[in-house]
C-alpha positions, 0 to 999 in steps of 0.5 A: 500500500502506498504511503505519502509522508511530509517532513522537514530535515533540519532544526535550524531557526530559519525556513527550511524545505518541506519534503515529501516522501512516497513509498510504494511496496519494496520498489518505490521510495522517493523523496523530493522537495515540495517547494514549500518552506517553513520554520521548524518550530512551526512544524508538528512532529506528531502530525507531520504537518504545519502547526495551524498557528497562523494564516500562512501555516494554515495555507501550507497545511491546506496545500500539503493536503491537496498535494497528498490527494493529488499524488494518490489520485495520479499514482493509481491512474498512472500505475494502471497505465503502466507509467514508470513511477520514479523521481521524475514522475513525482517531480512532475506530479508536484509541479502539475498539482500547483501548475508550476511546470516551467517553460524551460523544463527540458523534460517537456516534449513540446519544449524540446520540439521548440529547441529543435525548431530554434536551432534548425539552421545549425542542426546536422542531418544524416546523409547530408554535408550541409547543416540545417533542416529543410523548410518543410521539415521545420513546418512539420515540427511546428505542426507537431508541436501545435498538435501536442499542445492541443493534446495536452489541453485534452489531457489537462497535463503537460507531456514529459518524455517519461510519459511516452509509453505504449499506452500513451502512443495507443491513446494518442494515435486513437485521439488523432484518428478518431477525435481529430479525424486526421488521415492515417498518413497525417496521424502516422507522421505525428507518431513518427515525429514524436519518436524522432524528438524522443530519440533526439532528446535521448542523444542530449542526455535527457531521460526518456521512457525506454519504450520510445525505441519500440514505437512503431510508425504507420501509414496507409497501405498501398491499397488505401492510397489514392494517386492522381496523375495526368497521362501523356494524352491528358497533358496533350489535351491540356497543352492544346486547349484553346479555352485557356486564355487568361495570363494567370491560367496560361502561366499555371499551365506552363508550370504544370507542363514543365512539372510533369516533365521534370519530376520535382516537388512543387517547391523545387519546381517553383524555385526554378529560374532561367539560371537553372538552365544550361546547354551542352552540345546543343542539348538543354539541361536543368540543374537544381538542388532538391530542398528536402534531400539536398541532392543535386539533380540534372534533368535532360529536357528533350520534349520540344514543347517544354523546350519552347516554353523554357526558351520563349514562355518561361512562367513567372513566379507563383505561390503553391496555393495559387498554383493549386487553384489555377491548375484545377481551373486549367484541367476543368477547361481542358475537360479532365473530368474522368470520375476518380476516387480520391480525397477532397477537403470538406468545409463542413467537417474541415477534413478530407472526404473520400469519394468519387470526384471529377479528376480536375478537382483533385489535381494538385502540384504534387500530381506533376511529380507523380505523373512524371514517375508514373508516365515514364515507368517501364518506358525508361530504366527505373534507375534513371527515373530515381536519379531524377526524382531523388528517391533513395531506392527503387522500393520507395519509388515503386511505393510512390507510384503505387506499383509493385516490383515486377519480378518477371520484368527483372527475370526477362531482362536477365534472360535477354542480357544472357542471350546477348552475352552468349551470342557475342561469345558464339560470334567470337568463337566463330572468328577463331581459326579452326585447329587441325589435329596433327597426327 
């Protein structure tokens, strides 16, 4: 049975700390300062409480009674949830009881996320020589911090690294998906970010729950993903559409046509200028450094229509938000209206709703990159496409376009190469002079 004991450990004629000791079975014996002080002459050794001989001591008496009840209440609850009961837990409970948790507390998850954000420009990223997190990564951390702050309000407590156990992850995931109605992928990203933050804190010698290494991230299965792409035929339909007349829509169309031909993310696409273009032996090349991965990419531009746009009608800068609005109108005018399954923002629920919609309503700037990868898959060697899109390996590229690895294609290629290799060997053998046996 758990016991809470208050005491002072000095006889000095001055104010000293009041300590609280928590005992629970043979495994738990923790003592910490409560944050309150009292002169030992005003402390009763009989009741282990302040003497109620003045208003100040009466208030301390009341506060200690409140703390005792708060400790028991949270102890029973957290033991049931498998939370580790240690000095860190007791310190957090005391602070929470009196709303004393300081913003500088490094044990708070949201504070460490803010630390990562504040130092984003100098942080090292695995696999990259240059320092600094990408803008999209910073935004992802900002979003995660805001979501965790909202979850703290839901829990009515601040979240410490020791709180991150299996029970917490299960409940947090459930809240993200069922209460907030976030998509599986967005919810999975929050768990992924939380794990990354915990592991980062551990590297900084901040105590974390040992469970964090076992946190499993999740995402939609390939069968649940809805990828909107534009085929070569649809792109030609868009290119030749005469109903696209205003300067804004023509500009958006040019960005779209370039985007579907170079396979880059929206942010990288819209940062391209004529300075990214170079020529060599009559060929046009586009050089850029991907913001997300910091990879240097070179794309050969061979489509005559894209060459013409770059040379004579290079699109002017536009935000991704405006581009997404304009390209939907461009596709609508071009009658890209096939009914396809996908997710679209619902103003009533403030969430994306899965349904069937005309394709032009679902097109975004991210469709450009997927269209490039999908259109050229199996028409070009996958290694060439990966070199342009920047995917680190083929399996990720195939997952990106919802394709499974074609084992037969690999086997057929081996057969073909084997036949070519052996034909060459046969030709060489035929060219050798015949050897006569001399008796």
